[in-house]
C-alpha positions in Angstrom: 9.2 6.4 -10.1 5.6 7.0 -11.3 5.7 10.5 -9.9 3.0 11.4 -12.4 0.7 8.9 -10.7 1.3 9.5 -7.0 -1.6 7.4 -5.7 0.8 4.4 -5.1 3.0 6.6 -2.9 0.0 7.8 -0.8 -1.3 4.2 -0.4 2.1 3.0 0.8 2.9 6.1 3.0 -0.3 6.6 4.9 -0.3 3.5 7.1 3.2 4.5 8.2 1.8 7.9 9.3 -1.2 6.2 11.0 1.1 4.2 13.2 3.6 7.0 13.8 0.8 9.2 15.0 -0.9 6.6 17.1 2.4 5.6 18.8 3.5 9.2 19.3 0.3 10.6 20.8 -0.5 14.3 20.3 3.0 15.4 19.2 4.6 13.2 16.5 8.1 14.2 15.7 8.0 16.4 12.5 11.4 15.2 11.3 10.2 11.6 11.5 7.2 12.5 9.4 9.4 14.1 6.8 11.7 11.1 6.7 8.8 8.7 6.3 7.4 10.7 3.5 10.6 11.0 1.5 11.5 7.4 2.1 8.0 6.2 0.9 8.5 8.1 -2.4 11.9 6.4 -2.9 10.8 2.9 -1.8 7.8 3.1 -4.2 10.1 4.4 -6.9 12.6 1.5 -6.4 9.7 -1.0 -6.5 8.4 0.4 -9.7 11.9 0.3 -11.3 12.3 -3.4 -10.4 8.8 -4.2 -11.4 9.3 -2.5 -14.8 12.4 -4.6 -15.5 10.9 -8.0 -14.4 7.6 -7.3 -16.2 8.9 -5.6 -19.3 7.7 -8.3 -21.7 4.2 -8.5 -20.0 3.9 -4.7 -19.9 4.7 -4.4 -23.6 1.6 -6.6 -24.3 -0.9 -4.5 -22.2 -2.2 -1.2 -23.5 -2.2 0.5 -20.2 1.5 -0.3 -19.5 3.1 -0.5 -22.9 4.5 3.0 -22.6 6.4 2.3 -19.4 10.1 3.2 -20.1 11.6 -0.3 -20.0 8.8 -1.9 -21.9 8.9 0.9 -24.5 12.7 0.6 -24.8 13.4 4.2 -23.8 15.6 3.1 -20.9 17.7 -0.1 -20.5 17.0 -2.7 -17.9 20.4 -2.2 -16.4 20.0 1.6 -16.0 16.5 1.0 -14.5 17.9 -1.5 -11.9 20.8 0.9 -11.0 18.2 3.7 -10.5 16.1 1.4 -8.4 19.0 0.3 -6.2 20.0 3.9 -5.7 16.5 4.8 -4.5 16.4 1.7 -2.2 19.7 2.6 -0.6 18.8 6.3 -0.2 15.5 5.5 1.5 17.3 3.4 4.1 19.8 6.1 4.8 16.9 8.6 5.3 15.0 6.2 7.6 18.2 5.7 9.6 18.1 9.4 10.4 15.1 8.5 12.5 16.6 5.4 14.0 18.4 2.3 12.6 15.6 0.0 13.7 13.2 1.7 11.3 15.7 1.3 8.4 16.1 -2.4 9.3 12.3 -3.0 9.3 11.9 -1.5 5.8 15.1 -3.1 4.5 13.9 -6.5 5.6 10.9 -6.1 3.2 13.1 -5.4 0.1 13.6 -9.1 -0.9 9.8 -9.6 -0.7 9.2 -6.5 -2.8 11.6 -7.8 -5.5 9.8 -11.1 -5.4 6.4 -9.6 -5.9 6.4 -9.3 -9.7 7.0 -13.0 -9.9 4.0 -13.9 -7.8 1.6 -13.2 -10.7 3.3 -16.0 -12.6 3.3 -18.7 -9.8 0.8 -17.6 -7.1 -3.0 -17.4 -7.8 -3.4 -14.5 -5.4 -0.6 -12.0 -5.9 -2.5 -9.2 -4.1 -2.1 -11.2 -0.9 1.7 -11.2 -1.3 1.7 -7.4 -2.0 -0.5 -6.7 1.0 1.8 -8.7 3.3 4.8 -6.8 2.1 3.7 -3.2 1.8 1.8 -3.3 5.2 5.3 -3.5 6.8 5.3 0.3 6.5 2.6 0.4 9.2 5.1 -1.3 11.5 7.9 0.9 10.4 5.9 4.0 11.5 5.5 2.5 15.0 9.3 1.8 15.1 10.0 5.4 14.0 8.0 6.6 17.0 9.4 4.1 19.6 12.7 2.9 18.3 11.5 -0.7 19.1 10.4 -3.7 17.1 8.5 -5.1 20.2 5.1 -4.2 18.7 2.0 -3.9 20.9 -1.4 -5.2 19.7 -2.3 -1.7 18.4 0.5 -1.9 15.8 -0.7 -5.2 14.6 -4.2 -3.8 14.4 -3.0 -1.2 12.0 -1.1 -3.8 10.0 -4.3 -5.8 9.7 -6.2 -2.7 8.6 -3.6 -2.0 5.9 -3.4 -5.6 4.8 -7.1 -5.9 4.0 -7.3 -2.3 2.6 -4.5 -3.3 0.2 -6.5 -6.4 -0.8 -9.4 -4.2 -1.4 -7.8 -1.6 -3.6 -5.5 -4.0 -5.5 -8.4 -6.3 -6.3 -10.1 -3.3 -8.0 -6.9 -2.3 -9.6 -6.4 -5.8 -11.1 -9.8 -5.6 -12.8 -8.4 -3.0 -15.2 -6.2 -5.6 -17.0 -8.1 -8.8 -16.5 -8.7 -9.6 -20.1 -5.0 -9.0 -20.9 -4.0 -11.1 -17.9 -6.2 -13.9 -19.0 -4.8 -13.9 -22.6 -1.2 -13.6 -21.4 -1.6 -16.3 -18.7 -0.7 -14.3 -15.6 -2.7 -14.5 -12.3 -4.6 -11.8 -10.5 -7.3 -11.2 -7.9 -9.7 -10.2 -10.6 -9.3 -13.6 -12.3 -9.3 -15.5 -9.0 -12.5 -14.0 -7.6 -14.3 -13.4 -10.9 -18.0 -12.6 -10.5 -17.8 -12.9 -6.7 -15.3 -10.0 -6.5 -17.7 -7.6 -4.9 -18.6 -10.1 -2.2 -14.9 -10.4 -1.4 -14.5 -6.6 -1.5 -17.1 -6.3 1.2 -15.3 -8.9 3.3 -12.0 -6.9 3.0 -13.8 -3.7 4.1 -15.2 -5.4 7.2 -11.8 -6.8 8.2 -9.9 -3.6 7.4 -12.2 -1.5 9.6 -12.1 -4.2 12.3 -8.3 -3.9 12.3 -8.5 -0.1 12.8 -11.0 -0.4 15.6 -8.9 -3.0 17.3 -5.9 -0.6 17.2 -7.9 2.2 18.6 -9.4 0.0 21.4 -5.9 -1.1 22.4 -4.7 2.4 23.1 -8.1 3.7 24.4 -8.4 6.5 21.9 -11.3 8.9 21.9 -14.7 8.7 20.4 -13.9 10.7 17.3 -11.6 7.9 16.2 -14.4 5.3 16.1 -16.8 7.7 14.3 -14.3 8.5 11.6 -13.2 4.9 11.1 -16.8 3.9 10.6 -17.2 6.8 8.1 -14.1 5.5 6.2 -15.7 2.0 6.0 -18.9 3.5 4.6 -16.8 5.3 2.0 -15.3 2.0 0.8 -18.7 0.4 0.8 -20.0 3.2 -1.4 -17.1 2.5 -3.8 -18.0 -1.1 -4.0 -21.6 -0.2 -5.0 -20.4 2.4 -7.5 -17.5 0.7 -9.3 -18.1 -1.1 -12.6 -15.5 -3.9 -12.5 -15.9 -4.4 -16.3 -14.9 -0.8 -17.0 -11.2 -0.1 -16.7 -11.7 3.7 -16.2 -14.2 3.1 -13.4 -11.7 0.7 -11.8 -8.9 3.2 -12.1 -11.0 6.1 -10.7 -12.1 3.9 -7.7 -8.5 2.8 -7.1 -7.4 6.5 -7.0 -10.3 7.4 -4.7 -9.0 4.9 -2.1 -6.5 7.5 -0.9 -9.5 9.2 0.9 -9.9 6.1 3.1 -6.3 6.4 4.2 -6.6 10.1 4.9 -9.7 9.6 7.0 -8.0 6.9 9.0 -5.1 9.3 9.6 -7.6 12.0 10.6 -9.3 9.5 13.0 -6.0 8.7 14.7 -5.2 12.4 15.2 -8.8 13.3 16.3 -8.8 10.4 18.7 -5.9 11.9 20.6 -8.0 15.0 21.5 -11.5 13.5 22.3 
């Protein structure tokens, strides 16, 4: 479940809270918040279990991932898949406590989450697939608030924000293992963009911030929203300047620091309701 490394949970969860808060106004339902949080932990855990099984041979050849339970042989692939399936089912049952529509939206993403580990073998830009899939949680948050899948433009603005934010942080993440990926023969954003990675990171920041501003404009949120969103974009820009893409530790630290962007966007949504 990677509970010892919760950054992935936070990155998956926060866009759901953005949209829940924006769609709910000043009083988001507390039970919906709790359900979204618990479900995010379980969906991420299920994804990790499936990923560990599919990538066990690759993980065993990469120093950073060789100690993962399936790759290291401390748990069987069958047990890992059973554990993953149990988490996936439990998350849907929890989301159904909000409404069945939210459970269906997240459940529809499951086949694509399972397919993601294969993308690094066949698709030159696996981060784009990941971004498309995990950004569904931004739509799920809107459905949790409204009970509808008839999304307004604001919901798609948050989806766009999350999509390009994911491209940003997953590109940095992929630079940790680029030498291993090159030798093994798998694909990644780091290998695709190479020396131009920082230029692309700047593009992703611009489009992510634009998505958030679009969402705010559609619901006519207050001035504090726009101020905080711009500050969030400046934070990511600082990360681009600061990160050393040839240093795995610098890449990891920057990836972890991305959670601050997500929290600032959430603060922007909340503050915008009161200004």
